[in-house]
C-alpha positions in Angstrom: 143.9 -25.1 -2.4 142.6 -25.1 -5.8 140.7 -28.6 -5.1 139.1 -27.1 -2.1 137.9 -24.3 -3.8 136.8 -26.3 -6.5 135.4 -28.7 -4.1 133.3 -26.1 -2.7 132.0 -24.3 -6.0 130.8 -28.2 -6.5 128.9 -27.9 -3.4 127.8 -24.2 -4.1 126.2 -25.6 -7.4 124.6 -28.6 -5.8 122.7 -26.5 -3.5 121.6 -23.4 -5.5 120.0 -26.5 -8.1 118.3 -27.6 -5.1 117.0 -24.3 -3.6 115.9 -23.4 -7.2 113.5 -26.5 -7.2 111.9 -26.3 -4.1 111.2 -22.9 -5.3 109.5 -24.1 -8.2 107.1 -26.0 -5.3 104.1 -23.9 -4.7 102.6 -25.8 -2.0 103.5 -28.7 0.6 102.2 -32.1 -0.6 99.5 -32.8 1.7 99.0 -35.8 3.6 97.2 -38.6 2.2 93.1 -39.0 3.7 92.4 -35.8 5.2 92.1 -32.3 4.5 93.3 -30.3 7.1 95.6 -27.1 8.0 98.5 -26.7 10.3 98.7 -25.1 14.1 101.0 -24.0 16.1 98.2 -24.4 19.3 98.5 -27.6 21.0 95.0 -28.4 22.4 92.5 -31.2 22.6 89.7 -31.4 19.7 86.8 -33.2 21.6 83.1 -32.7 21.7 83.1 -29.6 23.2 85.0 -28.6 19.9 81.9 -28.8 18.2 78.0 -28.0 18.2 75.8 -30.6 18.5 73.8 -31.9 15.6 70.7 -29.9 15.3 67.3 -32.2 15.6 65.0 -31.6 12.5 61.3 -31.0 13.5 57.8 -29.9 12.0 55.2 -31.0 14.3 55.6 -28.8 17.4 54.7 -29.2 20.9 51.3 -28.1 22.3 50.8 -24.3 22.6 53.1 -23.7 19.7 52.5 -23.0 16.0 52.5 -25.9 13.7 54.8 -25.7 10.7 52.5 -25.6 7.8 55.3 -25.4 4.9 55.6 -29.2 4.6 51.8 -30.1 3.9 51.2 -34.3 2.1 47.6 -34.4 0.7 45.1 -36.0 3.1 45.4 -39.3 1.9 48.9 -40.0 2.6 48.6 -38.3 6.2 45.0 -40.3 7.0 46.9 -43.2 5.6 50.1 -42.3 8.0 48.0 -42.4 10.7 45.5 -45.7 10.7 49.4 -47.7 9.9 50.3 -45.7 13.5 47.0 -46.7 15.1 46.5 -50.4 14.0 50.4 -51.6 14.9 49.7 -50.4 18.5 46.2 -52.5 18.1 48.2 -55.1 16.7 50.5 -55.2 19.2 48.1 -55.1 22.3 46.6 -58.1 21.2 49.8 -60.3 20.3 51.6 -58.9 23.8 48.5 -60.1 25.4 48.4 -63.5 23.1 52.2 -64.5 24.5 52.1 -63.4 28.0 49.0 -66.7 28.1 51.1 -68.7 26.4 49.5 -68.5 23.1 53.0 -67.4 20.8 56.4 -68.1 22.2 57.6 -64.8 22.0 56.8 -60.5 20.8 58.3 -57.3 20.5 55.6 -54.3 20.6 56.8 -51.0 18.8 55.5 -48.6 21.3 56.8 -45.0 21.0 58.4 -46.0 17.5 55.3 -45.7 15.4 56.1 -42.4 13.5 59.6 -43.7 12.7 58.2 -46.7 11.3 55.7 -44.8 9.4 56.8 -41.7 8.3 59.9 -43.4 6.9 58.3 -46.1 5.0 56.2 -43.3 3.1 58.9 -42.0 1.5 59.8 -45.0 0.2 58.9 -46.6 -2.7 58.5 -50.9 -3.5 61.5 -50.6 -5.2 63.4 -49.9 -2.6 65.2 -52.6 -0.6 64.8 -52.8 3.2 66.8 -54.4 5.6 65.0 -54.4 9.0 66.1 -55.1 12.6 63.1 -56.2 14.6 60.9 -53.3 15.6 60.1 -52.7 11.7 56.7 -54.1 12.0 55.1 -50.7 10.5 57.5 -50.5 7.9 56.3 -53.7 6.3 52.2 -53.0 7.2 52.6 -49.3 5.2 54.3 -51.2 2.5 51.4 -54.1 2.2 51.7 -56.5 4.2 48.5 -58.4 5.9 47.7 -58.3 9.5 46.7 -62.1 8.7 50.0 -62.8 7.3 51.9 -61.1 10.5 49.9 -63.1 12.9 50.2 -66.3 10.9 54.4 -65.7 11.2 54.3 -65.2 15.1 52.1 -68.5 15.1 54.3 -70.6 12.9 51.1 -72.1 11.0 51.1 -73.3 7.6 50.8 -70.2 6.2 54.1 -68.0 7.4 55.8 -67.1 4.6 58.5 -68.5 6.8 57.3 -72.3 7.1 57.8 -71.5 11.1 61.5 -71.4 11.0 62.0 -68.2 12.3 61.1 -66.4 15.7 58.1 -64.5 16.0 58.6 -60.9 15.1 61.2 -62.2 12.4 58.8 -61.2 9.0 60.1 -61.1 5.5 58.4 -60.9 2.2 60.3 -60.8 -1.3 57.1 -59.4 -3.0 57.4 -56.3 -0.9 61.6 -56.0 -1.3 61.5 -56.7 2.4 64.6 -58.9 3.6 63.6 -61.5 6.5 65.4 -60.4 9.8 67.4 -62.0 11.6 67.9 -62.2 15.4 71.7 -61.5 15.5 72.0 -57.8 16.3 74.1 -55.6 13.3 74.6 -58.7 10.8 72.1 -56.8 8.2 74.1 -53.4 7.8 77.2 -54.7 5.9 74.6 -57.2 4.2 72.4 -54.3 3.1 75.7 -52.2 2.2 76.3 -55.5 -0.7 72.3 -54.8 -1.3 73.2 -50.9 -2.6 76.3 -51.8 -4.3 74.4 -54.0 -6.4 71.7 -52.0 -7.1 74.3 -49.1 -8.1 76.0 -51.4 -10.5 72.8 -52.7 -12.1 71.7 -48.9 -12.5 68.2 -49.1 -11.1 66.6 -45.7 -9.4 66.4 -47.2 -6.4 68.4 -47.5 -2.9 68.6 -49.9 0.3 67.2 -48.7 3.9 68.7 -50.3 7.0 67.2 -50.0 10.0 68.9 -50.6 13.0 69.5 -49.2 17.2 71.5 -47.4 19.4 72.8 -51.0 20.4 73.7 -52.1 17.3 75.8 -49.2 16.6 77.8 -50.3 19.0 78.9 -53.2 17.3 82.1 -53.8 14.9 79.7 -54.3 12.0 77.9 -51.2 12.1 81.5 -49.4 11.5 83.0 -51.8 8.3 79.3 -51.3 7.1 79.6 -47.7 7.1 83.2 -47.2 5.5 82.3 -49.5 3.2 79.4 -47.4 2.1 81.6 -44.5 1.9 84.0 -45.6 0.1 82.2 -47.8 -2.4 79.6 -44.5 -2.7 76.6 -47.0 -2.3 72.8 -45.8 -2.4 71.9 -46.4 1.5 70.0 -45.2 3.9 71.3 -45.9 7.6 68.3 -45.0 9.6 69.3 -45.5 13.4 66.1 -45.6 16.2 67.9 -44.2 18.8 65.5 -45.0 21.2 67.1 -44.8 24.6 68.3 -48.2 25.3 69.8 -51.5 24.1 67.4 -53.7 26.0 68.5 -52.5 29.3 71.3 -50.5 28.7 71.3 -46.5 28.5 72.9 -44.8 25.7 74.8 -42.7 28.4 77.2 -46.3 29.1 77.1 -46.9 25.6 79.1 -44.5 24.1 80.1 -40.6 24.5 79.8 -37.6 22.3 77.4 -36.3 20.1 75.1 -39.8 19.6 75.1 -41.9 16.7 74.9 -38.9 14.2 78.4 -37.8 14.8 79.7 -40.5 12.7 78.5 -39.7 9.9 80.6 -36.8 9.1 83.8 -39.0 10.3 83.2 -41.6 8.5 82.5 -39.0 4.9 78.5 -39.6 4.7 76.0 -37.0 4.6 73.9 -37.3 8.0 70.8 -35.6 9.3 69.4 -36.1 12.8 65.4 -35.8 12.8 62.6 -36.2 15.7 61.7 -39.4 15.4 58.4 -38.6 17.5 57.3 -36.4 15.0 56.0 -38.4 11.8 56.3 -35.8 9.0 59.9 -34.9 10.0 60.7 -38.3 9.7 59.1 -38.9 6.1 60.5 -35.2 4.8 64.1 -36.7 6.4 64.1 -40.1 4.6 62.5 -38.7 1.3 65.5 -36.0 1.0 68.0 -39.0 2.0 66.2 -41.2 -0.4 66.5 -37.9 -3.5 70.0 -37.7 -2.7 71.2 -41.5 -2.4 69.3 -42.5 -5.6 70.9 -39.1 -7.6 74.6 -39.3 -6.5 74.8 -43.1 -5.3 75.7 -41.9 -2.3 75.2 -43.0 1.4 73.2 -41.4 3.9 72.6 -41.7 7.7 69.8 -40.6 9.6 69.5 -40.7 13.4 65.8 -41.0 14.6 65.8 -39.4 18.4 62.7 -41.5 20.0 61.8 -43.5 22.9 61.0 -47.2 23.1 57.9 -47.2 25.7 57.3 -50.7 25.9 59.6 -53.2 27.3 62.4 -54.0 24.9 60.4 -57.6 24.4 58.4 -60.5 26.3 61.2 -61.1 27.7 62.4 -58.2 29.5 60.8 -55.9 32.2 62.0 -52.5 31.9 61.2 -51.3 35.1 64.3 -52.8 36.2 66.3 -50.3 34.9 64.0 -46.9 34.5 61.3 -45.3 36.5 57.9 -45.1 35.8 57.9 -41.8 35.8 60.6 -41.7 32.9 58.2 -44.0 31.0 55.1 -41.7 31.8 56.7 -38.7 31.0 57.3 -39.8 27.3 54.0 -41.7 26.9 52.5 -37.7 27.3 54.1 -37.3 23.9 53.4 -40.4 22.2 54.0 -39.6 18.2 50.5 -40.7 17.8 48.9 -38.5 20.3 51.2 -35.7 18.2 50.0 -36.5 14.6 46.0 -37.0 16.0 46.7 -33.3 17.5 48.0 -32.3 14.2 45.3 -33.8 11.7 42.5 -32.7 13.7 43.9 -29.0 13.9 43.4 -29.2 9.7 39.9 -30.5 10.2 40.7 -34.1 8.4 39.9 -36.7 11.8 37.8 -36.2 14.7 37.0 -38.2 17.3 34.1 -40.3 16.1 36.8 -41.5 13.3 39.0 -42.0 16.0 36.8 -44.4 17.7 35.2 -46.3 14.2 39.1 -46.7 13.3 39.9 -48.5 16.7 36.6 -50.7 16.9 37.5 -52.0 13.1 41.1 -52.9 13.4 40.6 -54.3 16.7 37.8 -56.7 15.7 40.0 -57.4 12.3 42.8 -58.3 14.4 40.9 -60.6 16.9 39.3 -62.4 14.1 42.7 -62.9 12.3 44.1 -64.1 15.0 41.1 -66.5 15.9 41.7 -67.7 12.7 45.3 -68.5 12.7 45.4 -70.1 16.0 43.3 -72.8 14.6 45.9 -73.4 11.5 48.1 -76.8 11.5 51.6 -76.3 11.7 53.8 -76.3 8.2 54.2 -80.1 7.3 57.4 -81.9 9.4 58.9 -82.5 6.0 59.8 -78.7 5.8 62.6 -79.4 8.6 64.1 -80.7 5.2 63.3 -78.2 2.8 64.5 -74.7 1.6 68.2 -75.6 3.1 69.4 -76.3 -0.6 67.5 -76.1 -4.0 67.7 -79.5 -5.0 67.9 -81.9 -1.5 70.8 -83.4 -1.9 70.9 -87.2 -0.9 72.2 -86.7 3.0 69.2 -84.9 3.9 66.9 -87.0 1.6 68.1 -89.9 3.4 67.7 -87.8 7.1 63.8 -86.9 5.9 63.4 -90.9 4.7 64.3 -92.1 7.8 62.3 -89.8 10.1 59.3 -90.9 7.7 59.7 -94.4 8.2 59.9 -93.4 12.2 56.8 -92.1 12.4 54.9 -94.5 10.3 55.9 -96.5 13.3 55.8 -94.8 16.4 53.3 -91.6 14.7 50.7 -92.2 17.2 53.3 -90.8 20.4 53.4 -87.4 17.9 50.4 -84.8 17.9 50.9 -85.2 13.4 47.3 -84.3 13.5 48.4 -80.2 14.4 51.0 -80.5 11.2 49.5 -79.8 7.9 50.1 -82.5 5.4 52.5 -81.7 2.6 51.6 -82.8 -1.0 
């Protein structure tokens, strides 16, 4: 009997100490990796649980008052407009040249001029650009010459890529524009690595990485967003949501609130902007750039726009969208909206418009004619640039081909290739 009483006292003592210990803990431990609260209501969380992310804009539709609170200097405004018009003129000439069989491939920028120009104007040359294949306007704004675009599309000996890339796969080391590659989305994780390097070097610059809504459906996009967020990298993820991934509409690519909704889920500050409004794109990009550099953290921008042209010269978009749809968006083209704004400011007029189109068309045609006559890179360039110092097995291959051409050169168009000194 006594032993049972002693056992109960011991159990009571242990229980008392346990209760006392629990009372000293003010709150429950939090589950790792989330910030949440408990509820006794069981229900699904879905797209209808949140308000859609709003689209920031400055330029208003015709008939509505423009926002005058964001004014850039006249020189910058005019440069931006000239850039947008120049891209359109170059597109038309190179697109038609492909149809004539003079170049092998081309992709136009029609409908996305504001996305390219507005973002480019907010950057500096110290910022590193990782592009997809519809950012010619970014490169043009940074100083790439029309002749450099056309030489690349022709793959002649003045092409910086020495004819080793498809047309429109531009690159410029001097302008911090990383050469474009065809495989979709490979540039995203690469751009995060470059941003991490900038962070480690403590440079006052950021990386901007352009990609389309289709690229956002690739696995590399998710990996890149997560790496950038967890490593606190100064990078702007710039998504051009133009409605179609080649022929696949966005309605078949994802559910929910577009691409922007993914940003907060990864812990990334996010903006959604009217991609047909060059001023809104400029302001959003500048805002994002300042944040990236000051805080060494990523930003996601989703620019809502519309691809007016075909995906490429290999595509016929009328097979998957109506002519009425294209015409409707064409009426709200970015260049027309911006021109209306500039005319209202009194810094652009019909005469300047006609002179600009004539001069840029003549310049492009002149460069085009010259590029077409230039020889291709030397055949020896097939073997260069893979290694810094050419290894013996590559040199043997080059010498073997050289011997072959000495014997059978008359059967090859060697005169169309530049002699390598």
